[in-house]
C-alpha positions in Angstrom: -177.3 12.0 153.0 -178.5 10.0 155.9 -176.0 7.1 155.3 -173.1 9.5 154.8 -173.9 11.5 158.0 -174.2 8.3 160.0 -170.9 7.1 158.6 -169.2 10.2 159.8 -170.4 9.6 163.3 -169.1 6.1 163.1 -165.7 7.3 161.9 -165.4 9.3 165.2 -166.2 6.2 167.3 -163.5 4.1 168.9 -164.5 1.2 166.7 -162.9 2.6 163.6 -160.9 5.6 164.6 -157.3 5.6 163.3 -157.2 2.4 161.3 -160.8 2.2 160.2 -161.1 -1.3 161.5 -163.5 -2.9 164.0 -160.6 -5.0 165.2 -159.3 -2.1 167.3 -162.4 -2.2 169.6 -161.9 -3.5 173.1 -163.4 -7.0 173.1 -165.1 -6.3 176.4 -166.8 -3.2 175.2 -167.9 -3.8 171.6 -169.3 -0.9 169.6 -172.9 -1.6 168.6 -174.9 0.0 165.8 -178.6 0.9 166.1 -181.0 -1.1 164.0 -181.4 1.4 161.2 -177.6 1.6 160.7 -177.1 -2.2 160.9 -179.7 -2.7 158.2 -177.9 -0.5 155.8 -174.9 -2.3 154.4 -173.5 0.8 152.8 -172.9 2.5 156.2 -169.7 0.6 156.8 -168.6 1.1 153.2 -169.1 4.9 153.6 -167.1 4.8 156.8 -164.2 3.0 155.0 -164.1 5.7 152.3 -164.4 8.5 154.8 -161.5 7.3 157.0 -159.3 6.4 154.0 -160.4 8.5 151.0 -157.4 7.4 149.0 -158.5 3.7 149.2 -159.6 3.0 145.7 -160.9 -0.5 146.4 -163.1 0.9 149.2 -164.7 3.3 146.8 -165.3 0.5 144.3 -167.0 -1.5 146.9 -169.3 1.4 148.0 -170.2 2.4 144.4 -170.9 -1.1 143.4 -173.3 -1.6 146.4 -175.1 1.7 145.6 -175.4 0.9 141.9 -177.2 -2.4 142.8 -179.7 -0.5 144.9 -181.3 1.1 141.8 -183.6 4.0 142.4 -183.4 3.7 146.1 -179.8 4.5 146.1 -179.8 7.2 143.5 -179.2 10.2 145.8 -176.4 8.4 147.7 -174.9 7.2 144.4 -174.7 10.7 143.0 -173.0 11.8 146.1 -170.6 8.9 146.0 -169.7 9.7 142.4 -169.0 13.3 143.3 -166.8 12.6 146.3 -165.0 9.8 144.5 -164.3 12.1 141.5 -163.0 14.7 143.8 -160.4 12.1 145.0 -159.8 10.5 141.6 -160.8 13.0 138.9 -159.0 11.1 136.1 -161.4 8.2 136.1 -163.3 9.3 133.0 -165.7 6.4 133.1 -167.2 7.7 136.3 -167.7 11.2 134.9 -169.6 9.4 132.2 -171.6 7.5 134.8 -172.4 10.6 136.7 -173.5 12.4 133.6 -175.8 9.6 132.6 -177.2 9.5 136.1 -178.0 13.2 135.9 -179.5 12.9 132.4 -181.9 10.2 133.7 -182.9 12.4 136.7 -184.6 15.7 137.0 -181.7 17.7 135.6 -181.9 16.0 132.2 -179.6 16.7 129.3 -178.6 20.1 130.7 -177.3 18.7 133.9 -175.5 15.9 132.0 -173.7 18.4 129.7 -172.6 20.4 132.8 -171.0 17.2 134.2 -169.3 16.4 130.9 -167.9 19.9 130.8 -166.4 19.4 134.2 -165.1 16.0 133.3 -163.3 17.0 130.1 -161.6 19.8 132.0 -160.3 17.2 134.6 -159.4 14.5 132.1 -159.3 15.6 128.4 -159.4 12.2 126.7 -161.0 11.1 123.4 -163.2 8.5 125.2 -164.9 11.2 127.4 -165.2 13.7 124.5 -166.9 11.0 122.5 -169.6 10.7 125.2 -169.7 14.4 125.7 -170.4 15.0 121.9 -173.0 12.2 121.9 -174.9 13.9 124.7 -174.7 17.2 122.8 -176.0 15.5 119.6 -178.9 14.0 121.5 -179.7 17.5 122.8 -179.7 18.8 119.3 -182.5 16.4 118.3 -183.4 15.5 114.7 -181.6 17.3 111.9 -183.2 20.7 111.1 -185.4 20.8 114.2 -183.1 22.8 116.5 -180.5 24.9 114.7 -179.2 26.3 117.9 -178.8 22.8 119.4 -177.0 21.7 116.2 -174.6 24.6 116.5 -173.9 23.7 120.1 -173.2 20.1 119.2 -170.8 21.3 116.4 -169.1 23.6 118.9 -168.7 20.6 121.3 -167.0 18.7 118.5 -164.7 21.6 117.8 -163.8 21.8 121.5 -162.8 18.1 121.2 -160.7 18.7 118.1 -158.6 21.3 120.0 -158.3 19.2 123.1 -157.8 15.6 121.8 -158.0 15.7 118.0 -154.3 15.0 117.7 -154.2 12.0 120.1 -153.2 8.7 118.6 -156.4 7.0 119.6 -158.8 9.7 118.6 -159.9 7.9 115.5 -163.4 7.1 116.9 -163.9 10.7 117.9 -163.2 11.8 114.2 -165.4 9.0 112.9 -168.3 10.3 115.0 -167.6 13.9 113.8 -167.7 12.8 110.2 -170.8 10.8 110.8 -172.5 13.8 112.5 -171.9 16.0 109.5 -173.1 13.3 107.2 -176.3 12.7 109.2 -177.1 16.4 109.6 -177.6 16.5 105.8 -178.7 19.8 104.3 -177.0 22.1 101.9 -173.2 21.7 101.7 -173.3 18.3 103.5 -170.8 16.6 101.2 -168.4 19.5 101.5 -168.6 19.5 105.4 -168.0 15.8 105.4 -164.9 16.1 103.1 -163.5 19.0 105.1 -163.9 17.2 108.4 -162.3 14.1 106.9 -159.4 16.3 105.6 -158.8 17.6 109.1 -158.8 14.0 110.5 -156.4 12.9 107.8 -153.9 15.7 108.7 -153.5 14.3 112.2 -150.1 12.6 112.7 -151.9 9.4 114.0 -152.4 5.9 112.9 -156.1 6.5 111.9 -155.3 9.2 109.4 -155.2 6.9 106.4 -158.9 6.0 106.7 -159.9 9.6 106.5 -157.7 10.0 103.4 -159.8 7.2 101.9 -163.0 9.1 102.6 -161.5 12.2 101.1 -160.5 10.5 97.9 -163.9 8.9 97.5 -165.7 12.2 98.0 -163.5 14.4 96.0 -165.5 13.9 92.8 -168.8 15.0 94.4 -170.1 18.4 93.4 -168.7 21.3 95.4 -166.2 19.1 97.4 -163.0 20.0 95.6 -163.8 23.7 95.7 -164.6 23.6 99.4 -161.4 21.7 100.2 -159.3 24.0 98.1 -160.7 27.1 99.9 -158.9 26.0 103.0 -155.5 25.6 101.3 -152.7 27.9 102.3 -151.7 30.7 99.9 -148.7 28.8 98.5 -151.0 26.0 97.4 -153.7 28.1 95.8 -151.7 28.6 92.6 -151.9 24.8 92.0 -155.7 24.9 91.7 -156.4 28.4 90.4 -158.6 28.6 87.3 -159.5 24.8 87.3 -162.9 23.3 87.3 -164.6 19.9 87.3 -162.4 16.8 87.2 -159.3 18.8 86.6 -159.9 20.7 89.8 -160.6 17.5 91.7 -157.4 16.0 90.5 -155.4 19.0 91.3 -156.9 19.3 94.8 -156.3 15.7 95.5 -152.6 16.0 94.3 -152.1 18.9 96.8 -153.8 16.8 99.6 -151.6 13.8 98.9 -148.5 16.0 99.0 -149.6 17.5 102.3 -150.4 14.0 103.7 -146.9 12.6 103.0 -145.1 14.3 106.0 -148.1 13.4 108.1 -147.6 9.7 107.2 -143.9 9.9 107.9 -144.5 11.6 111.3 -147.1 8.9 112.1 -144.6 6.2 111.4 -142.1 7.8 113.8 -144.7 8.0 116.5 -145.8 4.5 115.8 -142.8 2.8 117.3 -143.6 4.4 120.7 -147.4 4.2 120.4 -147.4 0.4 119.8 -145.8 0.0 123.2 -148.5 2.0 125.0 -150.8 -0.6 126.6 -152.6 1.6 129.1 -154.0 5.0 128.3 -156.4 5.4 131.2 -155.9 6.1 134.9 -155.8 3.4 137.5 -154.2 3.1 140.9 -152.4 -0.1 139.8 -148.7 0.4 139.0 -147.6 1.2 135.5 -144.8 -1.1 134.5 -141.2 0.1 134.3 -141.2 -0.7 130.6 -144.3 1.5 130.0 -142.8 4.4 132.0 -139.5 4.1 130.2 -141.4 4.2 126.9 -143.1 7.4 127.9 -139.9 9.0 128.9 -138.3 8.1 125.6 -141.4 9.2 123.7 -141.4 12.6 125.4 -137.7 13.1 124.9 -138.1 12.3 121.2 -141.0 14.8 120.8 -139.1 17.6 122.6 -135.6 17.2 121.3 -135.4 14.9 118.3 -138.6 15.9 116.5 -138.8 19.5 117.7 -142.5 19.5 118.2 -144.2 22.8 118.9 -145.2 23.5 122.5 -148.9 22.8 122.0 -148.2 19.3 120.7 -145.7 18.6 123.4 -148.1 19.8 126.1 -150.8 17.5 124.7 -148.5 14.5 124.8 -147.4 15.3 128.4 -151.0 15.6 129.5 -151.9 12.3 127.8 -148.9 10.6 129.5 -149.9 12.0 132.9 -153.3 10.3 132.8 -152.0 6.7 133.1 -148.8 7.8 134.9 -150.5 10.3 137.2 -149.0 8.8 140.3 -145.4 9.0 139.2 -143.7 12.2 140.4 -140.8 11.9 138.0 -143.0 12.5 135.0 -144.7 15.4 136.6 -141.3 16.9 137.3 -140.3 16.2 133.7 -143.4 18.2 132.6 -142.7 21.1 134.9 -139.0 21.1 133.7 -140.2 21.3 130.1 -142.4 24.3 130.8 -139.7 26.0 132.8 -137.3 25.5 129.9 -139.9 27.2 127.7 -139.6 30.2 130.0 -143.1 29.8 131.4 -142.6 29.6 135.2 -146.3 30.2 135.8 -147.2 27.2 133.7 -144.6 25.1 135.5 -146.0 26.1 138.8 -149.5 25.3 137.7 -148.3 21.8 136.5 -146.7 21.1 139.9 -149.9 22.3 141.7 -152.0 20.0 139.5 -149.7 17.0 140.1 -149.4 17.6 143.9 -153.2 18.1 144.1 -154.2 14.7 142.8 -153.5 11.2 144.2 -150.0 12.4 145.2 -151.3 15.1 147.5 -150.4 13.1 150.6 -146.8 12.7 149.5 -144.1 15.3 149.7 -142.3 14.9 146.3 -144.0 17.3 144.1 -145.0 19.7 146.9 -141.3 20.2 147.8 -140.6 21.0 144.2 -143.6 23.3 144.1 -142.4 25.2 147.1 -138.9 25.7 145.6 -140.3 27.0 142.4 -142.7 29.4 144.3 -139.8 30.6 146.3 -137.8 31.2 143.2 -140.6 33.3 141.7 -140.9 35.3 144.9 -144.2 33.8 146.1 -142.9 33.3 149.6 -146.3 33.2 151.4 -147.5 30.5 149.0 -144.3 28.5 149.5 -144.6 28.8 153.3 -148.2 27.5 153.0 -146.9 24.4 151.1 -144.4 23.7 153.8 -147.0 24.2 156.5 -149.3 21.8 154.8 -146.5 19.2 154.4 -145.6 19.5 158.1 -149.2 18.9 159.0 -149.4 15.8 156.8 -145.9 14.4 157.5 -144.7 15.8 160.9 -142.0 13.2 161.3 -140.7 13.1 157.7 -137.0 14.1 158.0 -136.7 15.5 154.5 -139.8 17.7 155.0 -138.4 19.0 158.3 -135.1 19.9 156.9 -136.5 21.5 153.7 -139.0 23.6 155.7 -136.3 24.8 158.2 -133.9 25.7 155.4 -136.7 27.7 153.7 -137.1 29.7 156.9 -133.4 30.2 157.1 -133.3 31.6 153.6 -136.1 33.9 154.7 -133.9 35.1 157.6 -136.3 33.5 160.0 -133.8 31.4 162.0 -135.9 31.2 165.2 -138.8 29.7 163.1 -136.4 27.2 161.5 -135.1 26.1 164.9 -138.7 25.6 166.1 -139.4 23.4 163.1 -136.3 21.2 163.7 -136.7 20.9 167.4 -140.5 20.1 167.2 -139.8 17.6 164.5 -137.0 16.0 166.5 -139.3 15.6 169.5 -142.0 14.0 167.3 -139.5 11.6 165.7 -138.0 10.6 169.0 -141.4 10.0 170.5 -142.3 7.6 167.8 -141.5 4.2 169.3 -142.2 2.5 166.0 -139.9 4.8 164.1 -136.5 4.3 162.7 -133.8 5.1 165.3 -131.4 6.1 162.5 -133.8 8.7 161.2 -133.9 10.3 164.7 -130.1 10.1 164.8 -129.7 11.8 161.5 -132.2 14.6 162.4 -130.4 15.1 165.7 -127.0 15.5 163.9 -128.6 18.0 161.4 -130.3 20.0 164.2 -127.2 20.2 166.3 -125.2 21.4 163.3 -127.9 24.0 162.5 -127.9 25.2 166.0 -124.1 25.6 166.2 -123.4 27.0 162.8 -126.6 29.0 161.9 -128.3 29.8 165.2 -125.0 30.1 167.1 -126.3 28.1 170.0 -123.5 25.5 170.5 -124.7 24.7 174.0 -128.2 23.6 172.8 -126.6 21.7 169.9 -124.4 19.8 172.4 -127.4 18.9 174.5 -129.1 17.4 171.4 -126.1 15.3 170.5 -125.7 14.0 174.0 -129.3 13.1 174.1 -129.0 11.4 170.7 -126.0 9.3 171.9 -128.1 8.2 174.9 -130.9 7.2 172.6 -128.6 5.5 170.0 -125.5 4.4 172.1 -124.2 2.0 169.4 -123.9 4.5 166.6 -120.3 4.9 165.8 -121.1 7.6 163.2 -123.0 9.6 165.9 -120.1 9.4 168.3 -117.6 10.5 165.6 -119.9 13.4 164.7 -120.0 14.5 168.3 -116.2 14.5 168.4 -116.1 16.6 165.2 -118.7 18.9 166.8 -116.6 19.5 169.9 -113.5 20.0 167.7 -115.2 22.7 165.7 -116.3 24.6 168.8 -112.6 24.9 169.9 -113.5 25.6 173.5 -110.7 25.9 176.1 -111.5 22.6 177.6 -112.4 20.8 174.4 -109.4 18.4 174.6 -110.5 17.2 178.0 -114.2 16.9 176.9 -113.3 14.9 173.8 -110.8 12.7 175.7 -113.4 11.9 178.3 -116.0 11.0 175.6 -113.5 8.7 173.9 -112.6 7.0 177.2 -116.3 6.5 178.0 -117.0 5.1 174.5 -114.0 2.8 174.4 -114.6 1.5 177.9 -112.1 0.0 180.3 -112.6 -3.4 178.7 -114.2 -5.1 175.7 -117.2 -6.1 177.8 -117.7 -2.5 178.9 -117.7 -1.2 175.3 -121.0 -1.0 173.5 -119.3 -1.3 170.1 -117.9 -4.3 168.2 -114.2 -5.2 168.3 -113.6 -3.6 164.9 -115.5 -0.4 165.9 -113.7 -0.2 169.3 -110.4 -0.5 167.5 -111.4 2.3 165.1 -112.4 4.4 168.1 -109.0 3.8 169.6 -107.4 4.8 166.3 -109.3 8.0 166.0 -108.7 8.7 169.7 -105.0 8.6 169.0 -105.5 10.7 165.9 -107.2 13.4 167.9 -104.4 13.7 170.4 -101.8 13.7 167.7 -103.7 16.4 165.7 -105.2 18.6 168.4 -103.8 17.5 171.7 -100.9 18.9 173.8 -100.3 16.0 176.2 -97.5 13.8 175.0 -98.1 11.4 178.0 -101.6 10.7 176.8 -100.3 10.0 173.2 -97.8 7.5 174.4 -100.3 5.9 176.8 -102.7 5.2 173.9 -100.1 3.3 171.8 -100.2 -0.1 173.5 -104.1 -0.3 173.8 -104.3 0.7 170.1 -101.9 -2.1 169.0 -103.9 -4.7 171.0 -107.2 -3.4 169.7 -106.0 -3.7 166.1 -104.7 -7.2 166.7 -108.0 -8.3 168.2 -110.0 -6.6 165.6 -108.0 -8.4 162.9 -108.6 -11.7 164.7 -112.3 -11.0 164.9 -112.4 -10.3 161.2 -110.7 -13.6 160.5 -113.2 -15.5 162.6 -116.1 -13.9 160.8 -114.7 -14.8 157.4 -113.8 -18.3 158.4 -110.1 -18.0 157.4 -107.0 -17.9 159.5 -104.4 -20.2 161.0 -106.8 -21.6 163.6 -110.5 -22.3 163.8 -111.2 -19.8 166.6 -114.5 -19.9 168.4 -116.6 -16.9 169.3 -115.3 -15.1 172.4 -112.1 -17.1 172.5 -109.9 -14.6 174.4 -107.1 -17.1 174.8 -106.7 -17.4 171.1 -106.5 -13.7 170.8 -103.8 -13.6 173.5 -101.9 -16.3 171.6 -101.9 -14.3 168.4 -100.7 -11.2 170.3 -98.0 -13.2 172.1 -96.8 -14.7 168.8 -96.7 -11.2 167.2 -94.7 -9.8 170.2 -92.3 -12.8 170.1 -91.7 -12.3 166.4 -91.2 -8.6 166.8 -88.6 -9.3 169.6 -86.8 -11.8 167.5 -86.6 -9.4 164.5 -85.2 -6.7 166.8 -82.6 -9.1 168.3 -81.3 -10.1 164.9 -81.1 -6.4 164.0 -82.5 -7.1 160.5 -83.6 -3.7 159.1 -87.0 -3.5 157.5 -87.2 -2.7 153.8 -89.4 0.2 154.6 -89.5 1.4 158.3 -93.0 2.9 157.6 -94.5 -0.3 156.0 -95.9 -1.8 159.2 -97.3 1.6 160.4 -98.9 2.2 157.0 -100.4 -1.2 156.9 -102.2 -0.8 160.2 -102.9 2.9 160.1 -103.4 3.7 156.5 -104.7 2.0 153.4 -103.9 -1.6 154.5 -105.9 -2.8 157.4 -108.4 0.1 157.7 -108.8 1.4 154.2 -109.4 5.1 154.0 -108.3 7.5 156.8 -110.8 7.5 159.7 -112.2 10.8 158.6 -113.9 9.0 155.8 -116.4 7.5 158.2 -118.0 10.9 159.0 -116.6 13.2 156.3 -117.3 12.6 152.6 -118.8 9.2 153.2 -120.8 9.6 156.3 -122.0 12.9 157.9 -121.3 15.3 155.2 -125.0 16.2 154.5 -125.5 17.3 158.1 -122.9 19.9 157.8 -119.5 18.5 158.5 -118.4 17.6 155.0 -119.1 18.3 151.4 -120.4 15.2 149.6 -123.7 13.5 149.8 -123.7 11.0 152.7 -124.4 7.9 150.6 -122.1 5.5 152.3 -123.3 5.8 155.9 -126.7 7.2 155.5 -128.0 5.8 152.2 -130.8 3.3 152.5 -130.2 2.6 156.2 -131.0 5.9 157.8 -132.4 8.6 155.5 -134.0 7.1 152.4 -137.7 6.3 151.8 -137.5 3.1 153.9 -136.4 5.3 156.9 -137.2 8.9 157.5 -138.4 10.3 154.2 -141.8 8.8 154.2 -142.2 8.2 157.9 -145.4 9.4 159.4 -147.2 10.4 156.2 -150.4 8.5 156.6 -150.3 7.3 153.0 -150.2 3.6 152.2 
């Protein structure tokens, strides 16, 4: 349309490029619209939806404006509905609006039915099937006029029975089906009504009782009992064989009541979950935690406790995923269920569906999809998913690592290195990004280069550059030390020693770390020389600085907590010297009196082991810190959890999704 084409040219203009806001325009050079564009208020609304197609409120504003234009806006309104439903296909009300718009136009009923057919494929719900069937009934015309149209309408109802007939809130759909059969009249009308009511009554839903009432009332009508009995299973035929009249009606009703009993009981079990479901339709507004928890419990009960058949479970999953469409955990639950059923193709299709909706700009489900495709041998498809994710989220750390590991498993190590290094360059170049995400990615990339690509030199370059970028990261420095130790080069002792000296500094002022961190560096420096070094002189030379560092670090901790023998001020070096002198004097006095300690290792253990410093220094980068990047075994929750690698940091960074 004219408005739509003009809005696309506006999107490319400096006025709204990137953020979609006129505020970005240079005040000295404002962007002006020609008179025709300025007169059309929908141009800016089109531009907003084009630049941010996931912006639900922008779509609502555009559609509302077009609907108010009446006939003048019909063509653009139809286009808006189509594009909007491509972005939000679960909004069944807009499928209904589009169908009615088509019905009122040149396409008529045929075009409307085509829209409804597309709609119920996208969002199979009782509400949309109700409108779909109503359109089909209108197309059939008056009873007896168009037998072919009547057959088409009945087929539409049957389609709805299969898709949504067992849904808890499908009562209105069944009411309409019963009324349709009643209004069609003709021979066998009473029997058709009774049999339709019987089918509605056998649904394990809260509405079943009202259809049992219809069945009871109609059972005495001529031909009804025989028609209902004809659909009984073989084991129930004996109960009604040879009976006629009232006796047959009573016998048939007795069988129906017996069949209805487990239906009633099942409905009661479902009711405790159904009464907590407050939203059955899709909306971009969040679903409450209580609602999502209820769905999880409901699905678990259906699958494990009640042992529902697969078709019923799939229907419940699909119903849940209409209001909860934007929650990846429920899509994953659905795919897991299908996989447990041994149907990997269906599980893959479910993940494709979930990752193709409103979540398509997020990596959650696409990462799961890629893993499943790889498992089933669909490597080109999995690679395409990673390529798509890298285009959408080029700075998302989790995506970069997953994509590189995929290539590694495919024996394409050079491709994996390119992914990591290109990603690291992008993350470092992002001035607004999280420095800890860049640090983590640098650690992972260096490890990958050293251990997988066998390029320790390049890995070292990346770590050194990372330390220059993030000079106050104690974890990064410890990882660098561990990296050099693993390489075991001839001069590694000198390299590590030089790195420690540079990090610790000649004085507290020259050190970029806190007193506590500086003391920990001194401690691990001594550890290194004890464990890997050969220079006893260096070991002895480190003892005194370590003792002073531990004392000052302990004093700093006292000042921070507000406890201790004196109210020390910040930066009070004299107080620190007093504490050190007091400790030395006490130590000399104890030595002079030659009083043996109860445990000669007690003081050493207190400063070096579990007392002052908690776990051994390796815990900072091993199990608790840098394990995920390749130096340990456990997940790096302690050091990397929320601060560096979680959703607030690198995972979602750079995705372009609000």
